[in-house]
Biotite code that builds the C-alpha atoms (Angstrom):
import biotite.structure as struc

atoms = struc.array([
    struc.Atom([227.239, 168.851, 69.989], chain_id="A", res_id=1, res_name="MET", atom_name="CA", element="C"),
    struc.Atom([224.481, 171.418, 70.192], chain_id="A", res_id=2, res_name="ARG", atom_name="CA", element="C"),
    struc.Atom([222.740, 171.962, 73.534], chain_id="A", res_id=3, res_name="PRO", atom_name="CA", element="C"),
    struc.Atom([219.471, 170.903, 71.921], chain_id="A", res_id=4, res_name="SER", atom_name="CA", element="C"),
    struc.Atom([221.123, 167.641, 70.774], chain_id="A", res_id=5, res_name="ASP", atom_name="CA", element="C"),
    struc.Atom([222.169, 166.941, 74.367], chain_id="A", res_id=6, res_name="ALA", atom_name="CA", element="C"),
    struc.Atom([218.573, 167.559, 75.506], chain_id="A", res_id=7, res_name="LYS", atom_name="CA", element="C"),
    struc.Atom([217.291, 165.284, 72.738], chain_id="A", res_id=8, res_name="LEU", atom_name="CA", element="C"),
    struc.Atom([219.668, 162.511, 73.824], chain_id="A", res_id=9, res_name="ILE", atom_name="CA", element="C"),
    struc.Atom([218.559, 162.916, 77.460], chain_id="A", res_id=10, res_name="ALA", atom_name="CA", element="C"),
    struc.Atom([214.917, 162.543, 76.390], chain_id="A", res_id=11, res_name="LEU", atom_name="CA", element="C"),
    struc.Atom([215.728, 159.460, 74.296], chain_id="A", res_id=12, res_name="LEU", atom_name="CA", element="C"),
    struc.Atom([217.624, 157.910, 77.212], chain_id="A", res_id=13, res_name="ARG", atom_name="CA", element="C"),
    struc.Atom([214.527, 158.352, 79.359], chain_id="A", res_id=14, res_name="ALA", atom_name="CA", element="C"),
    struc.Atom([212.239, 156.872, 76.679], chain_id="A", res_id=15, res_name="ASN", atom_name="CA", element="C"),
    struc.Atom([213.649, 155.906, 73.280], chain_id="A", res_id=16, res_name="ALA", atom_name="CA", element="C"),
    struc.Atom([210.136, 155.079, 72.069], chain_id="A", res_id=17, res_name="ARG", atom_name="CA", element="C"),
    struc.Atom([208.713, 158.543, 72.711], chain_id="A", res_id=18, res_name="GLU", atom_name="CA", element="C"),
    struc.Atom([207.004, 159.843, 69.554], chain_id="A", res_id=19, res_name="PRO", atom_name="CA", element="C"),
    struc.Atom([208.935, 162.387, 67.526], chain_id="A", res_id=20, res_name="THR", atom_name="CA", element="C"),
    struc.Atom([206.062, 164.880, 67.807], chain_id="A", res_id=21, res_name="ALA", atom_name="CA", element="C"),
    struc.Atom([206.239, 164.705, 71.608], chain_id="A", res_id=22, res_name="SER", atom_name="CA", element="C"),
    struc.Atom([210.030, 165.141, 71.558], chain_id="A", res_id=23, res_name="LEU", atom_name="CA", element="C"),
    struc.Atom([209.614, 168.141, 69.249], chain_id="A", res_id=24, res_name="ALA", atom_name="CA", element="C"),
    struc.Atom([207.119, 169.799, 71.624], chain_id="A", res_id=25, res_name="ARG", atom_name="CA", element="C"),
    struc.Atom([209.434, 169.294, 74.605], chain_id="A", res_id=26, res_name="LYS", atom_name="CA", element="C"),
    struc.Atom([212.384, 170.722, 72.678], chain_id="A", res_id=27, res_name="LEU", atom_name="CA", element="C"),
    struc.Atom([210.467, 173.549, 71.028], chain_id="A", res_id=28, res_name="GLY", atom_name="CA", element="C"),
    struc.Atom([211.496, 172.331, 67.561], chain_id="A", res_id=29, res_name="LEU", atom_name="CA", element="C"),
    struc.Atom([209.685, 171.179, 64.443], chain_id="A", res_id=30, res_name="ALA", atom_name="CA", element="C"),
    struc.Atom([208.994, 167.442, 64.206], chain_id="A", res_id=31, res_name="ARG", atom_name="CA", element="C"),
    struc.Atom([210.966, 167.249, 60.945], chain_id="A", res_id=32, res_name="SER", atom_name="CA", element="C"),
    struc.Atom([213.937, 168.938, 62.639], chain_id="A", res_id=33, res_name="THR", atom_name="CA", element="C"),
    struc.Atom([213.900, 166.354, 65.435], chain_id="A", res_id=34, res_name="VAL", atom_name="CA", element="C"),
    struc.Atom([213.662, 163.503, 62.900], chain_id="A", res_id=35, res_name="GLN", atom_name="CA", element="C"),
    struc.Atom([216.644, 164.915, 60.990], chain_id="A", res_id=36, res_name="GLU", atom_name="CA", element="C"),
    struc.Atom([218.703, 165.354, 64.168], chain_id="A", res_id=37, res_name="ARG", atom_name="CA", element="C"),
    struc.Atom([218.019, 161.785, 65.287], chain_id="A", res_id=38, res_name="ILE", atom_name="CA", element="C"),
    struc.Atom([219.019, 160.523, 61.829], chain_id="A", res_id=39, res_name="ALA", atom_name="CA", element="C"),
    struc.Atom([222.210, 162.640, 61.919], chain_id="A", res_id=40, res_name="ARG", atom_name="CA", element="C"),
    struc.Atom([223.129, 161.451, 65.422], chain_id="A", res_id=41, res_name="LEU", atom_name="CA", element="C"),
    struc.Atom([222.650, 157.853, 64.243], chain_id="A", res_id=42, res_name="GLU", atom_name="CA", element="C"),
    struc.Atom([224.748, 158.433, 61.074], chain_id="A", res_id=43, res_name="ARG", atom_name="CA", element="C"),
    struc.Atom([227.561, 160.073, 63.077], chain_id="A", res_id=44, res_name="GLU", atom_name="CA", element="C"),
    struc.Atom([227.578, 157.173, 65.540], chain_id="A", res_id=45, res_name="GLY", atom_name="CA", element="C"),
    struc.Atom([226.565, 159.304, 68.513], chain_id="A", res_id=46, res_name="THR", atom_name="CA", element="C"),
    struc.Atom([223.474, 157.115, 68.828], chain_id="A", res_id=47, res_name="ILE", atom_name="CA", element="C"),
    struc.Atom([224.643, 153.544, 68.327], chain_id="A", res_id=48, res_name="LYS", atom_name="CA", element="C"),
    struc.Atom([221.362, 151.808, 69.027], chain_id="A", res_id=49, res_name="GLY", atom_name="CA", element="C"),
    struc.Atom([218.366, 151.401, 71.255], chain_id="A", res_id=50, res_name="TYR", atom_name="CA", element="C"),
    struc.Atom([217.713, 148.906, 74.005], chain_id="A", res_id=51, res_name="THR", atom_name="CA", element="C"),
    struc.Atom([214.983, 147.277, 76.017], chain_id="A", res_id=52, res_name="VAL", atom_name="CA", element="C"),
    struc.Atom([214.614, 147.865, 79.760], chain_id="A", res_id=53, res_name="LYS", atom_name="CA", element="C"),
    struc.Atom([212.947, 145.013, 81.604], chain_id="A", res_id=54, res_name="LEU", atom_name="CA", element="C"),
    struc.Atom([210.819, 145.372, 84.694], chain_id="A", res_id=55, res_name="SER", atom_name="CA", element="C"),
    struc.Atom([212.585, 144.535, 87.944], chain_id="A", res_id=56, res_name="GLU", atom_name="CA", element="C"),
    struc.Atom([210.718, 141.199, 88.173], chain_id="A", res_id=57, res_name="GLU", atom_name="CA", element="C"),
    struc.Atom([212.218, 140.104, 84.871], chain_id="A", res_id=58, res_name="ARG", atom_name="CA", element="C"),
    struc.Atom([215.745, 141.334, 85.325], chain_id="A", res_id=59, res_name="THR", atom_name="CA", element="C"),
    struc.Atom([218.564, 138.985, 85.998], chain_id="A", res_id=60, res_name="SER", atom_name="CA", element="C"),
    struc.Atom([221.106, 139.093, 88.786], chain_id="A", res_id=61, res_name="LEU", atom_name="CA", element="C"),
    struc.Atom([223.778, 141.710, 88.219], chain_id="A", res_id=62, res_name="LYS", atom_name="CA", element="C"),
    struc.Atom([227.289, 142.191, 89.512], chain_id="A", res_id=63, res_name="ALA", atom_name="CA", element="C"),
    struc.Atom([230.168, 144.591, 89.073], chain_id="A", res_id=64, res_name="LEU", atom_name="CA", element="C"),
    struc.Atom([233.511, 142.842, 88.944], chain_id="A", res_id=65, res_name="VAL", atom_name="CA", element="C"),
    struc.Atom([236.706, 144.789, 89.535], chain_id="A", res_id=66, res_name="MET", atom_name="CA", element="C"),
    struc.Atom([239.507, 142.971, 87.723], chain_id="A", res_id=67, res_name="ILE", atom_name="CA", element="C"),
    struc.Atom([243.253, 143.266, 88.220], chain_id="A", res_id=68, res_name="SER", atom_name="CA", element="C"),
    struc.Atom([245.252, 141.842, 85.329], chain_id="A", res_id=69, res_name="THR", atom_name="CA", element="C"),
    struc.Atom([248.801, 140.649, 84.952], chain_id="A", res_id=70, res_name="ASP", atom_name="CA", element="C"),
    struc.Atom([250.967, 143.361, 83.372], chain_id="A", res_id=71, res_name="PRO", atom_name="CA", element="C"),
    struc.Atom([250.353, 143.712, 79.641], chain_id="A", res_id=72, res_name="LYS", atom_name="CA", element="C"),
    struc.Atom([247.495, 141.168, 79.666], chain_id="A", res_id=73, res_name="GLN", atom_name="CA", element="C"),
    struc.Atom([244.492, 143.523, 79.680], chain_id="A", res_id=74, res_name="ALA", atom_name="CA", element="C"),
    struc.Atom([243.878, 143.131, 75.927], chain_id="A", res_id=75, res_name="ASP", atom_name="CA", element="C"),
    struc.Atom([243.943, 139.347, 76.184], chain_id="A", res_id=76, res_name="ARG", atom_name="CA", element="C"),
    struc.Atom([241.605, 139.403, 79.188], chain_id="A", res_id=77, res_name="VAL", atom_name="CA", element="C"),
    struc.Atom([239.234, 141.750, 77.331], chain_id="A", res_id=78, res_name="ALA", atom_name="CA", element="C"),
    struc.Atom([239.160, 139.440, 74.311], chain_id="A", res_id=79, res_name="ALA", atom_name="CA", element="C"),
    struc.Atom([238.383, 136.422, 76.495], chain_id="A", res_id=80, res_name="GLU", atom_name="CA", element="C"),
    struc.Atom([235.666, 138.202, 78.488], chain_id="A", res_id=81, res_name="LEU", atom_name="CA", element="C"),
    struc.Atom([234.045, 139.513, 75.297], chain_id="A", res_id=82, res_name="LYS", atom_name="CA", element="C"),
    struc.Atom([233.228, 135.887, 74.439], chain_id="A", res_id=83, res_name="LYS", atom_name="CA", element="C"),
    struc.Atom([231.219, 135.489, 77.670], chain_id="A", res_id=84, res_name="MET", atom_name="CA", element="C"),
    struc.Atom([227.573, 136.378, 77.084], chain_id="A", res_id=85, res_name="THR", atom_name="CA", element="C"),
    struc.Atom([227.122, 137.160, 80.795], chain_id="A", res_id=86, res_name="GLU", atom_name="CA", element="C"),
    struc.Atom([229.620, 140.033, 80.533], chain_id="A", res_id=87, res_name="VAL", atom_name="CA", element="C"),
    struc.Atom([227.451, 142.922, 79.317], chain_id="A", res_id=88, res_name="ARG", atom_name="CA", element="C"),
    struc.Atom([230.195, 145.555, 79.301], chain_id="A", res_id=89, res_name="SER", atom_name="CA", element="C"),
    struc.Atom([233.865, 145.926, 80.145], chain_id="A", res_id=90, res_name="LEU", atom_name="CA", element="C"),
    struc.Atom([235.601, 149.195, 80.965], chain_id="A", res_id=91, res_name="SER", atom_name="CA", element="C"),
    struc.Atom([239.254, 150.072, 81.474], chain_id="A", res_id=92, res_name="ALA", atom_name="CA", element="C"),
    struc.Atom([239.688, 152.107, 84.661], chain_id="A", res_id=93, res_name="VAL", atom_name="CA", element="C"),
    struc.Atom([242.420, 153.766, 86.663], chain_id="A", res_id=94, res_name="SER", atom_name="CA", element="C"),
    struc.Atom([243.054, 152.921, 90.293], chain_id="A", res_id=95, res_name="GLY", atom_name="CA", element="C"),
    struc.Atom([243.460, 149.648, 92.150], chain_id="A", res_id=96, res_name="ALA", atom_name="CA", element="C"),
    struc.Atom([241.761, 147.646, 89.364], chain_id="A", res_id=97, res_name="SER", atom_name="CA", element="C"),
    struc.Atom([242.489, 147.600, 85.656], chain_id="A", res_id=98, res_name="ASP", atom_name="CA", element="C"),
    struc.Atom([239.025, 146.672, 84.369], chain_id="A", res_id=99, res_name="LEU", atom_name="CA", element="C"),
    struc.Atom([235.419, 146.689, 85.551], chain_id="A", res_id=100, res_name="ILE", atom_name="CA", element="C"),
    struc.Atom([232.961, 144.167, 84.112], chain_id="A", res_id=101, res_name="ALA", atom_name="CA", element="C"),
    struc.Atom([229.179, 144.488, 84.323], chain_id="A", res_id=102, res_name="HIS", atom_name="CA", element="C"),
    struc.Atom([227.925, 140.898, 84.571], chain_id="A", res_id=103, res_name="VAL", atom_name="CA", element="C"),
    struc.Atom([224.347, 139.584, 84.350], chain_id="A", res_id=104, res_name="GLU", atom_name="CA", element="C"),
    struc.Atom([222.993, 136.062, 84.775], chain_id="A", res_id=105, res_name="ALA", atom_name="CA", element="C"),
    struc.Atom([219.547, 134.505, 85.131], chain_id="A", res_id=106, res_name="GLU", atom_name="CA", element="C"),
    struc.Atom([220.198, 132.657, 88.399], chain_id="A", res_id=107, res_name="SER", atom_name="CA", element="C"),
    struc.Atom([222.587, 132.664, 91.347], chain_id="A", res_id=108, res_name="PRO", atom_name="CA", element="C"),
    struc.Atom([224.220, 129.474, 90.064], chain_id="A", res_id=109, res_name="ALA", atom_name="CA", element="C"),
    struc.Atom([224.850, 130.986, 86.628], chain_id="A", res_id=110, res_name="ARG", atom_name="CA", element="C"),
    struc.Atom([226.177, 134.210, 88.136], chain_id="A", res_id=111, res_name="LEU", atom_name="CA", element="C"),
    struc.Atom([228.503, 132.189, 90.362], chain_id="A", res_id=112, res_name="ASP", atom_name="CA", element="C"),
    struc.Atom([229.745, 130.190, 87.371], chain_id="A", res_id=113, res_name="ALA", atom_name="CA", element="C"),
    struc.Atom([230.333, 133.373, 85.353], chain_id="A", res_id=114, res_name="ALA", atom_name="CA", element="C"),
    struc.Atom([232.291, 134.957, 88.215], chain_id="A", res_id=115, res_name="LEU", atom_name="CA", element="C"),
    struc.Atom([234.389, 131.778, 88.479], chain_id="A", res_id=116, res_name="ASP", atom_name="CA", element="C"),
    struc.Atom([235.131, 131.851, 84.725], chain_id="A", res_id=117, res_name="ARG", atom_name="CA", element="C"),
    struc.Atom([236.178, 135.505, 84.948], chain_id="A", res_id=118, res_name="ILE", atom_name="CA", element="C"),
    struc.Atom([238.521, 134.724, 87.835], chain_id="A", res_id=119, res_name="GLY", atom_name="CA", element="C"),
    struc.Atom([240.063, 131.822, 85.910], chain_id="A", res_id=120, res_name="LYS", atom_name="CA", element="C"),
    struc.Atom([240.527, 133.758, 82.647], chain_id="A", res_id=121, res_name="ALA", atom_name="CA", element="C"),
    struc.Atom([244.123, 133.828, 81.451], chain_id="A", res_id=122, res_name="HIS", atom_name="CA", element="C"),
    struc.Atom([245.746, 137.056, 82.576], chain_id="A", res_id=123, res_name="GLY", atom_name="CA", element="C"),
    struc.Atom([243.388, 137.766, 85.483], chain_id="A", res_id=124, res_name="VAL", atom_name="CA", element="C"),
    struc.Atom([245.365, 138.215, 88.684], chain_id="A", res_id=125, res_name="ALA", atom_name="CA", element="C"),
    struc.Atom([242.512, 139.084, 91.072], chain_id="A", res_id=126, res_name="ARG", atom_name="CA", element="C"),
    struc.Atom([238.830, 139.951, 91.097], chain_id="A", res_id=127, res_name="THR", atom_name="CA", element="C"),
    struc.Atom([236.544, 141.685, 93.569], chain_id="A", res_id=128, res_name="ILE", atom_name="CA", element="C"),
    struc.Atom([232.824, 141.226, 92.929], chain_id="A", res_id=129, res_name="SER", atom_name="CA", element="C"),
    struc.Atom([229.884, 143.265, 94.168], chain_id="A", res_id=130, res_name="SER", atom_name="CA", element="C"),
    struc.Atom([226.387, 141.910, 93.617], chain_id="A", res_id=131, res_name="ILE", atom_name="CA", element="C"),
    struc.Atom([223.910, 144.656, 92.742], chain_id="A", res_id=132, res_name="ILE", atom_name="CA", element="C"),
    struc.Atom([220.933, 144.454, 95.110], chain_id="A", res_id=133, res_name="LEU", atom_name="CA", element="C"),
    struc.Atom([218.779, 147.194, 93.601], chain_id="A", res_id=134, res_name="SER", atom_name="CA", element="C"),
    struc.Atom([219.014, 150.022, 91.121], chain_id="A", res_id=135, res_name="GLU", atom_name="CA", element="C"),
    struc.Atom([218.183, 153.382, 92.683], chain_id="A", res_id=136, res_name="LYS", atom_name="CA", element="C"),
    struc.Atom([217.953, 155.161, 89.311], chain_id="A", res_id=137, res_name="PHE", atom_name="CA", element="C"),
    struc.Atom([219.250, 154.854, 85.769], chain_id="A", res_id=138, res_name="ALA", atom_name="CA", element="C"),
    struc.Atom([219.522, 157.360, 82.943], chain_id="A", res_id=139, res_name="ARG", atom_name="CA", element="C"),
])
């Protein structure tokens, strides 16, 4: 990846709706060049999509759940958790846990129910949950 592509991605992470002309000025490139690079990054799969960030008043409750699985059950656990709409992402990690799930729910009761379902999923040996109180920054 070119250094200018990395800068372009950083700008899009900060504001994916920023006009192409503004991005071009910040990067010192022609607007058409920036449009072509965005299209190429999308075609290559580097940029997979765009998202909406809600204001803090509208965000749901969030938790990180460290999950230890029974040996050789991580794939089965991942498939089961993928069906849960509250599980926004799931990552395989090294260390004391096998997986980390990012969970979101609209209310404490729904978050509690989602955490219970994760703990009861076939192949889950143990979970440790941390409720996110505030986000200090995001990129």
